[in-house]
N, C-alpha and C positions, 0 to 999 in steps of 0.2 A: 288894109295894111299888108304889104308884102313881107313874107317871113323868110329870113336868111339864116343859114347855119354857117358859122365860121369855125374852121378846124385848123388848129396850129398848136404845136407843142410848146411854143414860146408865149407865155402869159402876156408880155408886152404887146406882141403883135395882135393877139386875140382882142385885147382890151382896146387898142387903138382903132381897129376896124369896127368893133362893136360900138364904141362911142361915136365914131364918125357917121356910121350908117343910122344909128338910133336918132341922131340929131336931124337926119334927113327923112325921118318918118318910117323907117324900116323897123320891124320887130326882129331882134337879133338874138339867137341862141349861140352858145359857144361850147366847143368840145376840145379837150387837150390831146386827143388821140383818134386814130381811125376807128378803133373799137368803140370808144365813147360816142363817136359820131353815128356809128351804125345803130347803137342803142337808141339815140335820140330820133333817128330817121324811122325807126319802127314805131315810135310813139307819136310822132308829129309829122305833118306835111310841110314841106318847104318849097318855096318858089325858086330858091337858088342855094347852092352850096359853094362856099369859097374854102378851098383846102390847100394846105401846104402839101407839096409832093413828098417830101422826105421827113418822116417822123419815126421815132424808134418803136412805137407801139401801134402798128397799123397805119399805112401810108395813104397818100392820095390815090394811088393805083387801086388799092383795096376798096376805097370809097367809090371810085368810078365803077368798079365791077359790081359792087353791092347795088348801086343805083340801076345799073343795066340789068342785072339778074332779076331784079324785082320790078323792072319796067316802071320806074317811079316818075318818068317824064320830068325830071328835074335837071336843069342846066347846071353845069359845073365850071367854076373858075379855078384853075390851078395856079399856085404861086410857089416860087422857089428862088433861092439865091444861088449865086455861083455860076460857073460855066456849064454845069450839068443841066441847067434849066432847059435849054433848047432841045437837047436829046430826050429828056424826060417828058417834056411837053409833047413832042412828036410821038413818043411811045404811047402816052396817054390818049392822044387823039386817035391813034390806030386801034386802041383797045375799046374806047368808048365814044359812041357818037354823041353823047351828052356833053362832051368837053367843048364848052362854048368859047372859052378864052383863057389866056394865061397872063400872069403878071410876074415880072422879075423883081425880086426884092433888092434893094429898097425901092419903093415906089412912092409917088406923091398922091395926095388925096384926090386931086383932079383926075389922075390916071385911074384910080380905084373907082371913082364915081362913073367915069366914062365906060369902063369895062362892065360894071354892074348894070348900068342902063342898057347897054348893048346885049348883055347876056340874058336879061329879063325879056327881051324881045326875040331871043334865039328860038327858032321854031323846032321843037322836038316832036311835034305831032306826026311827022312822017316816019318816025322810028317805030318799027314793029317789035 
């Protein structure tokens, strides 16, 4: 069973993604901040991290750096709403080679599943 960490400061978004992925056979943990996510990542191994880019208490950029600094080999999906999404996603990809994909909120379940499946096949083995 693939293990996924979902990080978002909005409870509704976390729960929607958790329920959707759980019904498709994923084991899903949730965190409400970047700092809470970092604690979970030190205690557990994840096959994928899905994170909001903009949160008040540790953001998606912090999570990407955390993954990279520890060479966790975990692909990352960023998600964000608004017009800042493109610039933030581009910045994230320049910071972290683990940034596999991005989603712009709001998104449909089909889009989420497609991005999750593609990201799980994202090759991070070449990253040193």
